[in-house]
N, C-alpha and C positions, 0 to 999 in steps of 0.2 A: 557392543553397540556404541555409537557415538552420534552426538548432535553436532553438525557442522554448519557454519555460516557460509555465505556465498564466497567469502575470502578464502575458504578452504575447499573450493570446488575441485581443484586439482587433486587434492588428497582423496576426496570422495570418488573422483574418476579412477584414480589409481587403484583404490580399494576394489571397485567393481570389476575393473579390467583384470585384476589378479584373480578374482573369483571366477570370472568367465573363462579363464584358461583351464579351469579344473572342472567346472560344473555349470549346469543351466540355472537360470534364475528368472525373477520377474522384477520389473521396475514399475512403480506406480507414482503418479504425480497427483497430489491432493491440493486443491485450490479452494479457498474460502469464498463462498458465494456472497456477492453484494457487500464486499468489505467496506466500500465507501459509505454505504447506507448504514452499516453498523457504527462506523466512526461518527457519522452525522447524528444518529439517534442516541447513542450511548456515550459519545465522547472518545477522544483518542486514547485516553488512559485505559478505558475499558477495551478498546480495540486491541491495544497492545497486550492486555491480559488474555484476550481471546487467543491470540497467536501463541502466547506463552503456554496456555493450557493445552493447545494442540501439540506443541513441542513436548511437553511433559507426558502427554498421553501416548504419543508415538514412541517416545523414549522408553516407556514402560512396557511396550509390547515385545514379548519374547520372540515372536516370529519375525520381527523386523530386525535385520542385521545392522543396518546403518541408515541414518537419516540426514538429509541436508535441507536446511531452511534456505532456499535459493533466493530469498529476497521477497519483499512485499508479503503476499499472502499465499505463497506456494511452498510446498514441501515435497521433496523427492525421496523416495524410499526404495530400498533393495530388500527383496525377500528371496531366500534360497528355495529352489524348486522341490519342496517337500510335500506340497498339496496338489491334489487333483483339481481340475478346472472348477468343478462344482463346489468343492470344499473351499477353494480360493475365493469364489464369488460370495459364498456364505460368510466367509471371514471378513471380507471388505465391507459388506453390508452391516455386519455386527460392529465393525470398527467405526463406521460412520455414525451409528446410533450411540455408541459409547462416547464418541467425541462430543456429540450434541448434548448428551446428558452431563458430561463433565463441564462443558461450557456453561450450561444453565446453573449448575451447582456452584461453580467457583466464580463466575462473573455476573450472574443474574441477568445475562443477556438471553432473550428468548428467541426461539426459531432461527438459530444460527445453523446454517447448513454448509456442507462441503460437497464438491464434485471431484470425481476421481477418473483419471485416464490411465490405463495400464497396458503393458506389453510384456511378452515373454521371449526369452532367447530361443525357445523352441520354434517360434514363428518368425521373429525378427532377426534371428541369428545372434551369435555371440559377439556382437559389436556394440560398444557403449553408445556411440553417436546414434546408431539406428534405434536402439532401445529407447533412448530419450526422445528422439524425433517421433517415433511411433506412439509413445505415451502421450506426447503433446497433441498429436492428431486425435487420439482417443479422447483426451480431455476436451478438445474442441467439440466433438460430437456429444459428450456428456453435457456440456454447457448448452448446446443447441437443443438438447432434449428436455430442457426446462430446469436445468440445474438440480442439485440434490440427487445426483445420478452417477452411475458407474458405467463406463464404456470400456470394452476390451478390444484392443486392436487385433484384427484377425487376418488370416492369409487371403481370404476372399476380397477384402477391401484393398489389401496391398496389391494383389494381382490385377484388380480391375482398374488400377490407376496407371495411365501411360505417363511417360516422362513429362510431356507437355502439360497434361492436366494435373500432374502432381505438383508442378511449379505453381500453376494457377490456384490449385487447392491450398498450397502453403501460403500464398499471398493473401487469399481470401481469409484463411484462418487467422493470420497475423492481423489483418485489418479488423476483423470481428473482435479479436481479443483486445486490441488497443481501444476500439470503440467502447467495449464493455468496461474496461478499466477506467475510462475517462467519464463514466456516467456519474457525475457528481453535481451537487448543487452549491451555488455560491462560489467563493474564492477557492482557488486550487491550493491545497496545503501540502507542503513538501518539507523534507529535512533540509538542513542548512547547506549540505553539499549540493543537493538538487537545485536549491534556490540560487546558489552561486553560479551554477552553469547557466540557468535561465537568465540571470542578470547579465552575464557577459554576452550571451547571444543577443538579447534585446538591445543592449547598448551598441553592439556592432551594427545591427540592422536599422536602428531607430532613425538615423540621419536620412535614410532613403525611404523607409516605409511608414514610419510613425511620426506624428507631430511631437509628442511628448512621452517620455517615460519618467515617472516620478518614483523615487525611492523614499519611503516613509518609515520612520522609526517611532513606535509607541513605547513609552517607558512608564511602568507603574512605580510610583514613589509613595511609600507609606509615611504617615506622620511619625515623629520621633517616638521610639519605645513601643510602638504599636505593631510593628511587623513581626510575624513569626512564619515559620516555613509553611504551615497549613494554610494560613490566610494568604500568603504570597502565591502559593500554588493554585488556590481557589480563584484568586483574582486574575491570574494569568490564564487559567482555563476559560474563565468567563470572557476575558478580553479576546482570546482566540476565537471563541464561539461568536462573539459580536462582530468580529472582522469577517469571518467566513459567511455569516448570515447576510451582512450588509453589502459585500463586494460582488462583482460580476465573475463569471466563469473565466474571463480573460485576465483576471488579476491573480496575483500569487502572494502567498504569505508563508512565513516560517518563524519558528521560535529562535531568537538570536541569543538570548541569555535567560537567566532565571527570572528576570524582571523586564525583558524587552521582546517586542514582536516586530518583525520587519515585513514591509509590504512593497510590492511592485505594482504600480497602476499604469496602464497603457492608454495612450490617446486621451489625455485628460488635461484640461486647462486649469488655471489657478482657481477660478470660481467654483468649478465642479469639484476640485480637490478639497477645498474648504468645506463644501457641502457634504462630501463623503466622510471626511474626518469628523465633522460634527455629528453625523448620523452614527458613526461608530462609537463616539464618545457617549452619545445619548443612549444607545443600546447597552453599552457597558454599564452606565450608571443605573439604568433601569433594572438590570439583573444583579448588580452589586451596589446595594444601597446603604452600606455601613458608614459612609461619610468620612472615612479615614484615609482616603487615597487621592493623590494628585496624579492626573494622567498627562504626561508630557508628550508632545508631538513635534518631531523634527523632520524636515523634508528637504530633498534636493532634486533638481532636474538633471538626470544622468544622461539625457540625450543631447544636452547643449555643451558646447565647448567650454564655456565658463559656467561652472556649477553654482547655482544660487541656493543659499541656505535660508530656511525659515524656521523659527522656533515658536511654538505656541504652547502656553501653559494655562491650564484651567483646573481649578480645584472644585470638586463637587461639594456642595454645601446643602 
């Protein structure tokens, strides 16, 4: 068995295609329900631990031949066709319960659920792309059924879909999944790679569609000899929370370094920008009241041809 990241998707594909040449099997896609809510309620560190716990649980399952963490909160698994349909259904339900128990035990996050969509080569054929596509369609119905649910792709559903309605169905599925994935509160949090792409996109279109795009950098600076890794990480987590709580859904933030957080603010003037940064600073110091941190703020307008820099330093006392 192997745990593969999305970077190794080709290896995962080759593995399953080689298996399909010799035997039937099943693919299931597991998706964590309401991952954004988990991150918001418990913090991103706990959210990452939830994903790690799922990885470890799937890795420890002897029935699962290989696993791919396909990115975000999705896991794709291959099971060789050794179980009858009823046994397979029982196994998946038991696996869902096991994962929930492991998450509660290892992360202290309560009521974390997953949904599963699955397909089999006996129905979808020994074709990798078809198995993945049909599993995603089943996952869509699992989500539409109220989440914390398993849906099995069947021949009746496949045969009842004409080519035209199949395309419409796929488009509706994609739209629903995207809408669900973006059901978040406050600023949109992404990794640095995603932030960089959003930054370049907004900079390119800002001259035509947006009045202003402001790039802001918050830096946490400790008093001499008082910084340690634990305090630094706690301060950064609090800063990140303060930013997400304060900003709008149209704003974007990411961790730039161990002591810095980047923000992108759209359609904002100088007066409003100062008000927002002051609110973030106030929220940060409300949650972090140890008095040993200076919060530095630098900004520039990335939508203007001549970039304007501002620096603001305020120490909490």
